[in-house]
C-alpha positions in Angstrom: -24.9 23.9 -23.5 -22.5 21.5 -21.8 -21.7 21.8 -18.1 -18.1 22.6 -17.1 -16.9 19.5 -15.2 -13.8 19.2 -13.1 -10.8 17.4 -14.6 -11.4 14.4 -12.3 -14.9 14.0 -13.8 -13.5 14.2 -17.3 -11.0 11.4 -16.4 -13.7 9.2 -14.9 -16.0 9.8 -17.8 -13.4 9.0 -20.5 -12.4 5.9 -18.6 -16.0 4.8 -18.4 -16.6 5.4 -22.1 -13.5 3.7 -23.3 -13.9 0.6 -21.0 -17.5 0.0 -22.2 -18.3 -1.8 -25.4 -19.1 1.5 -27.2 -18.5 1.8 -30.9 -17.6 5.4 -31.6 -17.7 4.8 -35.3 -21.3 3.5 -35.3 -22.8 5.7 -32.5 -22.5 9.4 -33.4 -23.9 10.4 -30.0 -21.2 8.6 -28.1 -18.5 10.0 -30.5 -19.8 13.5 -30.1 -19.9 13.2 -26.3 -16.4 11.8 -26.2 -15.1 14.7 -28.4 -16.8 17.3 -26.2 -15.3 15.8 -23.1 -11.8 15.8 -24.6 -12.1 19.4 -25.8 -13.0 20.5 -22.2 -10.0 18.7 -20.7 -6.9 20.8 -19.6 -4.2 21.2 -22.2 -1.1 21.8 -19.9 0.6 19.0 -17.9 2.9 19.3 -14.9 5.6 17.0 -16.5 5.8 14.3 -19.2 5.9 11.7 -16.4 2.3 12.6 -15.6 1.2 12.0 -19.2 -0.4 8.9 -20.7 -1.1 7.2 -17.3 -4.4 5.7 -16.3 -5.2 8.7 -14.2 -3.9 11.3 -16.7 -6.5 14.0 -17.4 -4.7 16.3 -19.9 -6.2 16.6 -23.4 -3.4 14.9 -25.2 -3.5 11.8 -23.0 -7.2 11.5 -23.4 -7.1 11.9 -27.1 -4.3 9.3 -27.5 -6.0 6.8 -25.3 -9.2 7.2 -27.1 -7.4 6.5 -30.4 -5.8 3.3 -29.0 -9.0 2.1 -27.4 -10.8 2.6 -30.7 -8.1 0.5 -32.4 -8.6 -2.2 -29.8 -12.3 -2.3 -30.3 -11.8 -2.5 -34.1 -9.4 -5.5 -33.7 -11.8 -7.3 -31.4 -14.6 -6.9 -33.9 -12.3 -8.2 -36.7 -11.5 -11.4 -34.8 -15.1 -12.2 -33.6 -15.7 -15.7 -35.0 -17.3 -18.6 -33.2 -15.4 -21.1 -35.4 -11.9 -20.0 -34.6 -9.2 -22.7 -34.7 -6.2 -23.2 -32.4 -2.7 -23.1 -33.7 -0.3 -24.3 -30.9 3.0 -22.3 -31.1 4.6 -24.1 -28.2 3.4 -26.5 -25.6 4.0 -26.4 -21.9 5.4 -29.9 -21.7 8.1 -29.3 -24.3 11.2 -27.2 -24.1 12.8 -25.2 -26.9 16.5 -25.7 -27.4 16.6 -22.5 -29.5 14.2 -19.5 -29.5 11.2 -19.6 -31.9 10.0 -16.4 -33.5 7.1 -15.3 -35.8 7.0 -12.1 -37.8 3.9 -10.0 -37.9 2.9 -6.8 -39.8 2.1 -3.7 -37.8 1.6 0.1 -38.4 4.6 2.2 -37.4 2.3 5.3 -37.5 0.3 3.8 -34.7 3.3 3.8 -32.4 4.2 7.3 -33.4 0.9 8.8 -32.3 1.8 9.4 -28.7 5.3 10.9 -28.7 6.5 10.5 -32.3 8.9 8.1 -33.8 12.0 7.5 -31.7 15.0 6.4 -33.7 16.5 3.1 -32.6 13.5 2.0 -30.7 10.0 2.6 -32.3 8.8 -0.7 -33.9 8.9 -0.7 -37.7 6.3 -2.0 -40.0 7.4 -5.6 -39.2 7.7 -6.9 -35.7 8.4 -10.2 -34.0 6.8 -12.5 -31.5 9.4 -14.6 -29.8 9.4 -17.5 -27.3 12.6 -18.3 -25.4 13.0 -21.2 -23.0 15.5 -21.4 -20.1 15.4 -17.6 -19.8 15.1 -18.2 -16.1 16.1 -21.2 -14.0 13.3 -23.1 -12.3 14.8 -22.6 -8.8 14.6 -18.8 -9.2 11.1 -19.1 -10.6 10.0 -21.2 -7.6 11.5 -18.8 -5.1 9.7 -15.9 -6.7 6.4 -17.8 -6.7 6.8 -18.5 -3.0 7.7 -14.8 -2.3 4.7 -13.7 -4.4 2.3 -16.1 -2.5 3.5 -14.7 0.8 3.3 -11.1 -0.5 -0.3 -11.6 -1.7 -1.5 -12.8 1.7 -4.3 -10.4 2.9 -4.0 -8.5 -0.4 -7.1 -7.2 -2.3 -8.0 -9.3 -5.4 -10.6 -9.2 -8.2 -12.2 -12.6 -8.4 -9.5 -15.1 -9.4 -6.9 -12.5 -10.3 -4.5 -10.9 -7.8 -1.8 -8.5 -8.9 1.2 -6.9 -7.2 3.2 -4.1 -8.8 6.8 -5.1 -7.8 8.3 -1.8 -8.9 6.8 -0.1 -5.9 9.0 0.0 -2.9 6.2 -1.2 -0.6 5.7 -4.2 -2.9 9.4 -5.0 -2.8 9.2 -4.9 1.0 6.4 -7.5 0.8 8.4 -9.7 -1.5 11.4 -9.7 0.8 15.1 -9.1 -0.1 15.6 -12.3 -2.2 12.2 -12.0 -4.0 12.9 -8.3 -4.8 16.3 -9.1 -6.2 15.0 -12.0 -8.4 12.4 -9.7 -9.8 15.0 -7.0 -10.5 17.2 -9.6 -12.2 14.4 -10.9 -14.4 13.4 -7.3 -15.3 16.8 -6.1 -16.4 17.5 -9.4 -18.2 14.2 -9.2 -20.1 14.9 -5.5 -21.1 18.3 -6.4 -22.4 17.0 -9.4 -24.3 14.3 -7.3 -26.1 17.0 -4.8 -27.1 19.2 -7.5 -28.5 16.4 -9.4 -30.3 15.0 -6.2 -31.9 18.4 -4.3 -32.4 17.3 -1.4 -30.2 19.6 1.3 -29.0 17.4 2.3 -26.0 14.5 1.0 -24.0 12.9 2.0 -20.7 10.7 0.4 -18.1 7.0 1.5 -18.3 5.5 -0.9 -15.8 5.4 -4.5 -14.3 3.0 -6.8 -12.5 3.3 -10.1 -10.7 -0.1 -11.8 -11.4 -1.6 -14.9 -9.8 -4.7 -16.5 -11.5 -6.5 -19.1 -9.5 -9.4 -21.5 -10.4 -11.5 -21.2 -7.2 -11.3 -17.6 -6.0 -12.2 -17.2 -2.3 -15.2 -15.0 -1.7 -13.7 -13.2 1.3 -13.3 -9.6 2.6 -10.4 -9.1 0.3 -12.4 -9.6 -2.9 -13.2 -6.2 -4.4 -14.7 -7.5 -7.6 -16.1 -11.0 -7.4 -17.4 -10.9 -11.0 -14.2 -9.7 -12.5 -13.4 -11.3 -15.9 -9.7 -11.4 -16.5 -9.8 -13.5 -19.8 -11.1 -10.7 -22.1 -9.1 -9.8 -25.2 -7.1 -6.6 -25.1 -4.2 -4.6 -26.6 -1.5 -3.6 -24.1 -1.0 -0.2 -25.6 -4.7 0.6 -25.4 -4.3 0.1 -21.6 -1.3 2.4 -21.2 -0.2 4.4 -24.3 3.5 4.3 -23.3 3.7 0.5 -23.7 5.7 -0.3 -26.8 7.2 -3.7 -26.0 5.7 -6.5 -23.8 7.4 -9.3 -22.0 6.1 -12.3 -20.0 8.2 -14.5 -17.8 6.2 -17.6 -16.8 7.0 -18.8 -13.2 5.2 -22.2 -13.3 4.1 -24.7 -15.8 0.7 -25.6 -17.3 -0.2 -29.2 -16.8 2.0 -29.5 -13.8 1.0 -26.5 -11.5 -2.3 -25.5 -13.1 -4.8 -26.3 -15.9 -6.1 -23.8 -18.5 -4.4 -20.4 -18.5 -3.1 -20.5 -22.1 -1.8 -17.3 -23.7 -3.6 -16.7 -27.0 -2.7 -14.3 -29.9 -6.0 -13.5 -31.5 -5.1 -13.2 -35.2 -7.6 -12.8 -38.1 -7.4 -16.5 -39.2 -6.7 -18.3 -35.9 -5.9 -18.3 -32.2 -2.2 -18.9 -31.8 -1.5 -20.4 -28.4 1.5 -20.3 -26.1 1.3 -22.7 -23.2 3.2 -21.4 -20.1 6.3 -23.2 -18.8 8.5 -22.2 -15.9 11.4 -20.0 -17.1 9.8 -19.3 -20.5 10.1 -15.8 -21.9 7.5 -14.5 -24.4 8.0 -11.1 -26.0 6.1 -9.1 -28.6 5.2 -5.5 -29.5 2.3 -3.9 -27.6 0.1 -2.7 -30.4 -3.1 -4.0 -32.1 -1.1 -6.5 -34.2 -0.8 -8.5 -31.0 -4.4 -8.5 -29.7 -4.3 -11.3 -27.0 -5.9 -12.8 -24.0 -5.3 -15.4 -21.3 -7.8 -18.3 -21.1 -9.5 -19.0 -17.8 -7.6 -21.1 -15.2 -9.6 -24.1 -14.3 -7.3 -25.7 -11.7 -4.4 -24.6 -9.5 -2.5 -21.4 -9.5 -0.9 -19.7 -12.5 2.0 -17.3 -11.8 3.5 -14.8 -14.3 5.7 -11.7 -14.3 4.5 -9.2 -16.9 6.7 -6.3 -18.0 6.1 -3.4 -20.4 8.7 -1.2 -21.9 8.6 2.2 -23.6 10.8 4.0 -26.2 10.2 7.3 -24.5 12.8 8.2 -21.8 10.6 11.1 -20.7 7.7 8.7 -20.0 9.5 5.9 -18.3 8.2 4.5 -15.0 8.7 6.4 -11.8 7.4 5.3 -8.4 4.5 7.5 -7.2 6.0 7.3 -3.7 9.3 8.7 -5.1 7.3 11.5 -6.8 5.5 12.4 -3.5 8.8 12.2 -1.6 10.4 14.5 -4.2 7.5 17.0 -4.0 7.7 16.9 -0.2 11.4 17.4 -0.3 11.0 20.4 -2.7 8.3 21.8 -0.3 10.6 21.3 2.7 13.5 23.1 0.9 11.2 26.1 0.2 10.1 26.1 3.9 13.7 25.8 5.0 14.8 28.7 2.8 12.0 30.8 4.2 12.9 29.9 7.7 16.5 30.7 7.1 15.5 34.2 5.8 13.4 34.8 8.9 16.4 33.7 11.1 18.7 36.2 9.2 16.2 39.0 9.8 16.0 38.1 13.5 19.8 38.0 13.8 19.9 41.4 12.2 17.3 42.8 14.6 19.2 41.3 17.5 22.4 42.9 16.3 20.7 46.3 16.2 19.3 45.7 19.7 22.7 44.8 21.0 24.2 47.9 19.5 21.5 50.0 21.0 22.0 48.4 24.4 25.8 49.1 24.2 25.1 52.7 23.2 22.7 53.1 26.2 25.2 51.6 28.5 27.9 54.0 27.3 25.6 56.9 27.8 24.7 55.7 31.3 28.4 55.5 32.1 28.9 59.0 31.0 26.0 60.2 33.0 27.4 58.5 36.1 30.7 60.2 35.6 28.9 63.5 35.2 27.0 62.9 38.4 30.2 62.1 40.3 31.9 65.3 39.0 28.8 67.3 40.0 28.9 65.8 43.5 32.6 66.5 43.8 32.0 70.2 42.7 29.1 70.6 45.1 26.3 69.6 42.7 24.3 71.5 40.1 21.7 74.1 40.9 18.7 75.2 39.0 18.1 74.3 35.3 21.5 72.6 34.9 20.7 70.1 37.5 17.3 69.4 36.2 18.6 68.9 32.7 21.2 66.4 34.0 18.7 64.6 36.0 16.3 64.5 33.0 19.0 63.1 30.7 20.0 60.5 33.3 16.5 59.3 33.9 15.7 59.1 30.1 19.0 57.3 29.3 19.0 54.9 32.2 18.1 51.2 31.3 14.7 50.1 32.6 15.9 46.9 34.3 15.5 46.3 38.1 19.2 46.8 39.0 19.4 50.1 37.2 16.2 51.4 38.9 17.7 50.6 42.3 20.9 52.4 41.4 18.8 55.4 40.2 16.8 55.5 43.4 20.0 55.4 45.5 21.5 58.2 43.5 18.3 60.3 44.0 18.4 59.7 47.7 22.1 60.8 47.9 21.4 64.0 45.9 18.4 64.8 48.2 20.5 64.3 51.3 23.2 66.6 50.0 20.6 69.3 49.2 
């Protein structure tokens, strides 16, 4: 029998399985273990925004990611060939006066696996790779590079790769006002360009990264993975299932600012190469038809802004800090409502106490009047007097002043007797 693990263990296990070079088609034991883990995962989710993330632990997210990871492994196997040739699509030292595009075949059903086909957005059975120069001016690119270099100071890195998620509020604070605005400008401009080029009626942000690749990585206290290999082939949608369209804005130029670092589409017949150039925009769909990698940087620093977009409005990006703030605000609202209810109860109790105090004071006044009348008439004798005194003592307030008045009245009555 299988142990019942916590959801966190399921997530870790599935990530471990899918990130290793395991062939679920060839290894029945791996496949069976994966299926058993997925079947034990929780079915329900808190909200669509918590689904299909790297840390998602619901069954649907794990199943979908497993399908996409398997498709990625299959594409890598299909392109394994030591005698691959390079086909240069565009060089870094040339500029395109008009955009260049290349059509590729893809499977629309693959994109429909996660959240179905979304009309006006989901890629069809034909998609397009496109390179557009002069998308961003070099001055803005240079300023964003400078802001990124400053933001990445004393930031954790993995070997020669350092990444910053500029959508996060803390990251935008590190970038500064101008750096953050340039990022936002590039982001919205790229989103609109993809919509125009692909005739989309809707498109939403799913994630973004500012990435710096350097040739000679420092082995310092900030290096969390010195042996990290960033030049492996991958499919974007196998990383995050909500990625439908990918965009790269190159912030500096190969041959001028760095050497190596070419972007490579790994097709069946060849490696199709795009050499980075400052201000150049590269867009493509995020599925297995666009298996790709970046070649290792051998000199200098390579800077790029990578962005990914989704067709699903329900699964668009939302800052984790905003989620936590919203949760805290919701919790605070509940606590405030509970506190207001307690305050109302206390106010009601105070009102009852105030009414009781007024009633006691009125009874005390009446007793004093009765006492004065009794004194004027020579006092009460026998049981009548004892009843009056008993009522007065019971009704009298228990504060210090009232006790003094009571004692004075008792002395006066005793003197008269």
